[in-house]
C-alpha positions in Angstrom: -66.5 68.7 27.3 -66.6 72.7 27.0 -62.8 72.4 27.8 -62.2 69.9 25.1 -63.2 72.5 22.7 -62.4 75.9 24.2 -58.5 74.6 24.2 -56.8 74.9 21.1 -54.1 72.3 21.8 -57.2 69.6 22.7 -58.9 70.5 19.4 -55.3 69.9 17.4 -54.6 66.3 19.2 -58.0 65.5 17.6 -57.4 67.1 14.4 -54.2 65.7 14.1 -55.0 62.2 14.9 -57.9 61.9 12.5 -55.9 63.6 9.7 -52.8 60.8 9.8 -55.2 58.2 10.0 -57.1 59.2 7.1 -54.3 59.7 4.8 -52.5 56.4 6.3 -55.0 54.6 5.7 -56.1 55.8 2.1 -52.7 55.0 1.1 -52.5 52.0 2.7 -55.9 50.6 0.9 -54.6 51.6 -2.2 -51.0 50.2 -2.0 -52.8 47.1 -0.4 -55.3 46.7 -3.6 -52.6 47.4 -6.3 -50.1 44.4 -4.7 -52.8 42.3 -4.7 -54.1 42.7 -7.8 -50.3 42.2 -8.8 -50.2 39.3 -6.8 -53.2 37.8 -8.5 -52.1 38.3 -11.8 -48.6 37.2 -11.4 -48.8 33.9 -10.1 -45.2 33.1 -11.0 -43.6 35.7 -9.8 -39.9 35.3 -8.3 -40.2 35.2 -4.5 -44.0 35.3 -4.2 -44.6 33.1 -1.1 -41.3 34.6 0.3 -43.1 38.2 -0.2 -46.6 36.7 1.0 -44.6 35.7 4.4 -42.6 38.7 4.4 -46.4 40.4 4.3 -47.7 38.3 7.3 -45.1 40.0 9.7 -46.5 43.0 9.8 -49.1 41.4 12.4 -46.6 40.5 15.0 -43.6 42.7 14.2 -43.0 45.2 17.0 -43.5 48.6 16.3 -40.5 50.0 17.9 -38.3 47.6 15.9 -39.9 48.4 12.6 -39.8 52.0 13.8 -35.8 51.5 14.5 -35.1 50.1 10.9 -37.0 53.1 9.4 -34.8 55.5 10.9 -31.6 53.4 10.0 -33.4 53.6 6.3 -34.9 57.0 6.1 -33.2 59.0 8.9 -31.4 62.3 8.7 -28.1 60.6 7.6 -29.6 57.1 5.7 -28.6 56.8 2.2 -32.1 57.1 1.2 -32.4 60.8 2.3 -29.3 61.8 1.2 -30.1 60.4 -2.1 -33.1 62.3 -2.5 -31.8 65.7 -0.9 -28.7 65.3 -3.7 -30.7 64.2 -6.9 -34.1 65.3 -6.4 -33.5 68.4 -4.1 -36.2 67.5 -1.5 -35.3 67.9 1.9 -36.8 64.9 3.4 -38.0 64.7 7.0 -38.6 61.6 8.8 -40.1 63.0 11.8 -43.6 64.3 12.1 -46.3 63.6 9.8 -43.9 62.0 6.8 -42.6 59.4 9.1 -46.2 58.6 10.7 -47.6 58.4 7.8 -44.8 56.1 6.2 -44.5 53.5 9.3 -48.5 53.2 9.0 -48.2 52.4 5.1 -45.4 49.9 6.1 -47.3 47.9 8.4 -50.9 48.3 7.1 -50.6 48.1 3.5 -49.3 44.8 3.8 -52.0 43.4 6.0 -54.8 45.4 3.9 -52.5 43.7 1.0 -53.4 40.0 2.2 -57.0 40.3 3.0 -57.7 41.6 0.0 -55.6 39.0 -2.1 -57.6 36.3 -0.2 -60.6 37.7 -1.1 -59.8 38.4 -4.9 -58.7 34.4 -4.8 -61.9 33.4 -3.6 -63.8 34.2 -6.7 -65.1 30.9 -7.8 -63.6 29.1 -11.1 -66.7 29.4 -13.0 -67.3 32.8 -13.0 -63.7 33.9 -13.7 -63.8 31.1 -16.9 -66.9 32.9 -18.1 -65.4 35.8 -17.9 -62.5 34.6 -20.1 -64.9 32.8 -22.5 -66.7 36.7 -22.7 -63.1 38.4 -23.4 -63.7 40.7 -20.3 -60.7 43.3 -19.5 -59.1 45.9 -18.0 -62.3 47.7 -16.4 -64.7 45.4 -17.4 -62.9 42.7 -15.7 -62.4 44.8 -12.6 -66.4 45.5 -12.7 -67.7 42.0 -13.1 -64.9 39.9 -11.3 -62.9 41.7 -9.1 -64.9 44.2 -7.6 -67.8 42.3 -6.5 -65.2 40.5 -4.8 -63.3 43.0 -2.5 -66.5 45.2 -1.7 -67.9 43.1 1.0 -64.6 42.7 2.8 -63.4 46.6 1.9 -65.2 48.5 4.7 -63.7 46.1 7.1 -60.3 46.5 6.0 -61.1 50.3 6.2 -62.2 50.2 9.6 -59.4 47.6 10.8 -56.5 49.9 9.3 -58.3 53.3 10.5 -58.2 51.9 13.9 -54.9 50.7 13.7 -53.2 54.1 12.3 -55.9 56.3 14.8 -54.7 54.1 17.9 -50.9 54.5 17.3 -48.7 54.8 20.2 -45.0 53.4 19.3 -44.9 55.1 16.3 -46.2 58.7 17.5 -43.8 58.8 20.3 -40.8 57.9 18.2 -41.3 59.9 15.0 -43.8 62.2 16.0 -41.1 65.1 16.4 -43.2 67.5 18.5 -46.2 68.6 19.9 -47.3 69.6 16.2 -47.8 66.1 15.6 -49.6 64.6 19.1 -52.1 61.9 18.9 -54.9 61.0 21.8 -52.8 58.1 22.7 -49.9 60.1 23.4 -52.0 62.8 24.9 -53.7 60.8 27.3 -50.1 59.1 27.9 -48.7 62.6 28.9 -51.9 63.1 30.6 -51.7 60.3 32.9 -47.3 59.9 33.4 -46.0 63.5 33.4 -48.9 65.9 34.0 -51.0 63.6 36.5 -53.9 65.4 34.8 -56.6 62.4 35.4 -59.6 64.6 34.4 -58.4 65.5 30.9 -57.2 62.0 30.7 -60.4 60.9 31.1 -61.8 63.1 28.7 -59.7 62.1 26.1 -60.1 58.6 26.4 -63.8 59.2 26.1 -63.5 60.9 23.1 -61.2 57.9 21.7 -63.5 55.6 22.7 -66.7 57.3 21.3 -64.5 58.0 18.1 -63.6 53.9 17.7 -66.9 52.5 19.2 -69.1 54.6 16.9 -67.0 52.9 14.1 -66.9 49.3 14.8 -70.6 49.4 15.9 -71.6 50.5 12.4 -69.4 47.9 10.9 -71.3 45.1 13.2 -74.5 46.5 12.5 -74.1 46.5 8.8 -72.4 43.2 8.7 -69.1 44.2 7.5 -67.9 41.3 9.6 -65.8 39.4 7.2 -62.8 37.5 8.0 -60.4 40.4 8.6 -57.0 38.1 9.9 -54.8 36.9 6.6 -54.8 33.7 6.0 -51.4 31.6 5.9 -52.6 29.5 2.7 -53.3 30.9 -0.8 -54.8 29.0 -4.1 -52.8 27.9 -6.8 -52.4 29.8 -10.1 -55.6 31.5 -11.6 -55.5 32.4 -14.8 -56.5 36.1 -15.9 -57.2 37.4 -19.5 -55.8 40.4 -18.7 -51.9 39.3 -17.9 -50.4 41.2 -20.9 -46.9 42.1 -21.5 -47.7 45.8 -20.3 -49.3 44.3 -17.1 -46.6 41.9 -16.8 -43.8 44.6 -16.3 -45.8 47.3 -14.6 -47.2 44.4 -11.6 -43.2 43.1 -11.5 -42.2 46.6 -10.9 -44.3 47.3 -8.3 -43.8 43.9 -6.6 -40.1 44.6 -6.5 -40.6 48.0 -5.2 -42.6 46.5 -3.1 -40.4 44.1 -1.5 -37.8 46.5 -1.3 -39.7 49.1 1.0 -40.7 45.9 3.2 -37.0 44.3 3.1 -34.7 47.4 3.8 -35.6 48.4 6.7 -35.3 44.5 8.2 -32.1 44.3 6.1 -30.6 47.4 8.4 -31.9 46.1 11.5 -29.5 42.6 10.7 -27.1 44.8 9.2 -26.6 46.9 12.4 -27.3 44.4 15.1 -25.6 41.6 14.4 -22.2 43.3 15.0 -23.8 45.4 18.1 -25.2 42.0 19.8 -21.9 40.0 19.1 -20.3 43.2 21.2 -23.0 43.0 23.8 -22.8 39.3 24.4 -19.3 38.9 24.3 -18.0 42.4 25.5 -20.5 44.2 27.6 -21.7 42.3 30.5 -23.7 45.2 32.0 -25.5 45.3 28.8 -26.0 41.8 28.5 -27.2 41.3 32.0 -30.0 44.5 31.4 -31.1 42.4 28.1 -31.5 39.2 29.5 -33.4 40.9 32.5 -35.7 42.9 29.8 -36.0 39.7 28.4 -37.2 37.6 30.7 -39.5 40.6 32.2 -41.1 40.4 28.4 -41.7 36.6 28.4 -43.2 36.9 32.3 -45.8 39.1 30.3 -46.2 37.9 27.0 -46.6 34.3 27.7 -49.7 34.8 29.9 -51.0 37.0 27.6 -51.0 34.4 24.8 -52.5 31.7 26.9 -55.4 34.3 28.1 -56.0 35.0 24.8 -56.2 31.7 23.6 -58.4 30.5 26.6 -60.5 33.5 26.1 -61.0 32.9 22.1 -62.1 29.1 23.2 -64.4 30.8 25.9 -66.3 32.3 23.2 -66.3 29.9 20.7 -68.0 27.3 23.2 -70.6 30.0 23.7 -71.5 30.4 20.3 -72.4 27.0 20.4 -75.0 27.2 22.8 -78.3 27.1 20.9 -79.5 30.6 22.6 -79.6 33.7 19.8 -78.8 36.2 22.6 -75.6 34.2 23.6 -74.8 34.0 19.9 -75.0 37.7 19.2 -72.7 38.2 22.1 -70.0 36.1 21.0 -70.7 37.6 17.6 -70.0 41.2 19.0 -67.3 40.2 21.6 -64.4 40.0 19.3 -64.8 43.5 17.9 -64.9 44.9 21.6 -60.7 45.0 21.6 -61.0 46.8 18.6 -63.9 49.5 19.7 -61.7 49.9 22.8 -58.2 50.7 22.2 -55.3 49.5 24.8 -54.7 53.0 25.8 -58.8 53.9 26.6 -58.7 50.3 28.9 -55.5 50.9 30.3 -56.7 54.3 31.3 -59.2 53.3 32.7 -57.8 50.7 35.0 -55.3 52.7 35.9 -57.7 55.5 37.2 -60.0 52.4 38.9 -56.9 51.1 40.5 -54.6 54.1 41.2 -54.5 54.0 44.8 -54.2 50.0 45.2 -51.5 50.4 42.6 -47.9 50.0 44.6 -46.6 46.6 43.7 -45.0 46.4 40.1 -46.3 42.5 39.7 -49.8 43.7 39.9 -49.0 46.5 36.7 -47.4 43.6 34.7 -50.2 41.7 35.5 -52.9 44.5 34.1 -50.3 44.8 31.0 -50.2 41.1 30.6 -54.5 41.5 30.5 -54.9 44.0 28.5 -52.3 42.5 25.9 -54.3 39.1 25.8 -57.8 41.1 25.2 -55.9 42.9 22.4 -54.8 39.9 20.6 -58.2 38.5 21.1 -59.7 39.2 17.5 -56.7 37.8 16.0 -56.5 34.5 17.9 -60.1 34.4 17.5 -59.9 33.9 13.6 -57.5 31.6 13.6 -59.4 28.9 16.1 -62.7 29.7 14.5 -62.8 27.4 11.3 -61.1 24.6 12.9 -63.4 24.8 15.7 -66.7 24.7 13.9 -65.4 22.4 11.2 -66.2 19.2 12.5 -68.9 17.5 10.3 -72.4 17.1 11.4 -72.4 13.2 11.4 -69.7 13.1 13.9 -71.2 15.8 16.3 -74.6 14.0 16.3 -73.3 10.6 16.7 -71.3 12.3 19.6 -74.0 13.3 21.4 -76.1 10.2 20.6 -73.1 8.2 22.3 -73.4 11.0 25.6 -69.6 12.2 24.9 -69.4 15.1 26.5 -66.7 17.1 28.8 -63.2 16.1 28.3 -63.7 13.3 26.0 -65.7 15.3 23.6 -62.3 17.6 23.6 -60.1 15.1 23.9 -61.2 12.6 21.1 -63.1 15.4 18.4 -61.7 19.0 19.0 -58.0 18.5 20.2 -56.6 16.2 17.2 -57.9 19.0 15.0 -56.9 21.9 16.8 -53.6 21.1 18.3 -51.9 23.0 15.1 -54.4 26.1 14.9 -54.0 26.5 18.9 -50.1 26.7 18.8 -50.4 28.9 16.3 -53.1 31.4 18.1 -50.6 30.6 20.9 -47.9 31.9 18.9 -49.5 35.3 17.8 -50.6 36.3 21.3 -47.4 35.4 22.3 -45.6 37.7 20.3 -48.1 40.7 20.0 -47.7 41.2 23.6 -43.9 40.4 23.3 -43.9 43.5 21.3 -46.2 45.7 23.3 -44.9 49.1 24.3 -48.0 51.0 24.7 -49.7 49.5 27.6 -46.2 48.8 29.3 -45.6 52.6 28.9 -48.6 53.2 31.1 -48.0 50.4 33.5 -44.5 49.7 33.4 -41.8 51.2 35.4 -38.7 53.1 33.5 -36.2 51.1 36.0 -37.7 47.9 34.8 -38.0 48.0 31.2 -39.5 45.2 28.9 -37.8 44.8 25.7 -39.5 47.4 23.4 -39.5 50.0 26.5 -35.7 49.0 26.6 -35.4 49.8 22.9 -37.4 53.1 23.1 -34.9 54.1 26.1 -32.1 53.5 23.8 -33.1 55.3 20.8 -34.0 58.0 23.1 -30.7 58.6 24.4 -28.7 58.1 21.2 -27.1 54.8 21.8 -27.6 53.3 18.6 -25.5 50.1 18.7 -27.3 49.2 21.8 -30.8 49.8 20.1 -30.0 48.1 17.1 -28.7 44.9 19.3 -32.0 45.0 21.0 -34.0 45.6 18.1 -32.2 42.1 16.9 -32.8 40.4 19.8 -36.2 41.2 20.1 -36.9 40.3 16.6 -35.0 36.9 17.1 -37.2 36.3 20.4 -40.4 36.8 18.1 -39.0 34.0 15.7 -37.9 31.7 18.4 -41.5 32.1 20.0 -43.3 31.2 16.3 -40.7 28.0 15.6 -41.1 26.7 19.7 -45.3 27.0 19.2 -45.0 25.2 15.9 -42.8 22.6 16.6 -44.9 22.2 19.7 -48.3 21.6 17.5 -46.6 19.3 15.1 -45.1 17.0 17.7 -47.3 14.5 18.8 -49.8 14.7 16.5 -52.2 12.1 15.9 -51.0 10.2 12.7 -54.3 9.7 11.3 -57.1 11.5 10.5 -57.6 15.1 11.8 -60.6 14.0 14.0 -62.3 10.9 15.6 -63.8 8.5 13.5 -67.3 7.3 13.8 -66.0 4.0 14.2 -63.8 5.4 17.1 -66.7 7.0 18.8 -68.8 3.4 18.7 -65.6 1.8 20.4 -65.2 3.9 23.0 -69.1 3.5 24.0 -68.8 0.1 23.7 -65.9 0.2 25.9 
């Protein structure tokens, strides 16, 4: 460790990693809270549901795709940048700390906003009625109603956003702009793939593991393990006593600006990608062949990763049902492990452990699928936890008395209730792996790229049209994944109740 503190470069890497993560987390939480409060007060805001669904994209939108949209909107030749330079005399530079923080806020402010909104909407109606009857407004309403609702979840949200910013890879690789804007993830990658300095890579991985591990150990021990996965449904309108004209105007202006902030990069991807993708599909045979090969390679990683993530989540949930305190504590701690151990740290350990035997490209792809499945585990587990544990106690007790175990218990008790959540969890696990750039950059081959790696290569070589086509193709593939799995979740579902009735259990027993 003495080398770490004696090297100015390594000290600067650690300092910059912490600085950009703290700044990004602070801005993301502040903006997310303001948006959550505005959405709570303005339940009749036009396009509110659409905005919530767009905010949901922050979980699954591939980082490298969003970066390409941000470059199109805020790059050197973009209209927004030219407007800032002309009207405000401000020289905006997307590359460096500016672009890194902007990209982190683009991804994490919607995530924080959705989680905080569902916490604010969970306030019991009687408490809101009492606050309304007492005429609590402004600061007093915030102190008595809103702050107690978000206080339990805020440390967990902050830790989640900080971890995502601290372990960011694709954003730093594309928008870092030089050695002065290098983070631990990028430094580890460079040490392994370019400098072949395995000792330095291991040392940096240990530093990153210590920082992330201590943060999440504190979160788990402090019982800050609230639901950190945004729900897909929200309650109806909640009357608020402080929704006057001033609040209505400022809230709607904020929501409009936030909607434009999220939509402009997506619109840029669509506007640039459509003509470029049409040209690739109907004109450039070599580019189309490369795109199809990268797509097949990406799905060969993403589908096994999604299946592994869902299977692991089910195993953890099953472990939690065993009436042994140690196993229950283990099942509660396991979802936080992928957050304690970032993907690049886990990949570094496997790279150093298996390096002498990693000669086959298929082995590297299998490791990528394994790591991606583990990284998606916190989200798939949150999606499956409530449906798995939501069976009423009477049905479970009767199933125990009738001796319905194993496959029959799963088939008749759990499957009807979990079919749709399993499909959604599979879509999330597959989608997160489909957009992965960090792990595949470590284990993959530049000659055999996946879609995110292909997009990064095209952006790095300034092939703007091909990059736009690949970005749109990746987004379309992601939408197809969700549409396909949602259709599977709905098709063939039983038309009756969501779970097996007591009468049906008794009939099975007599049969």
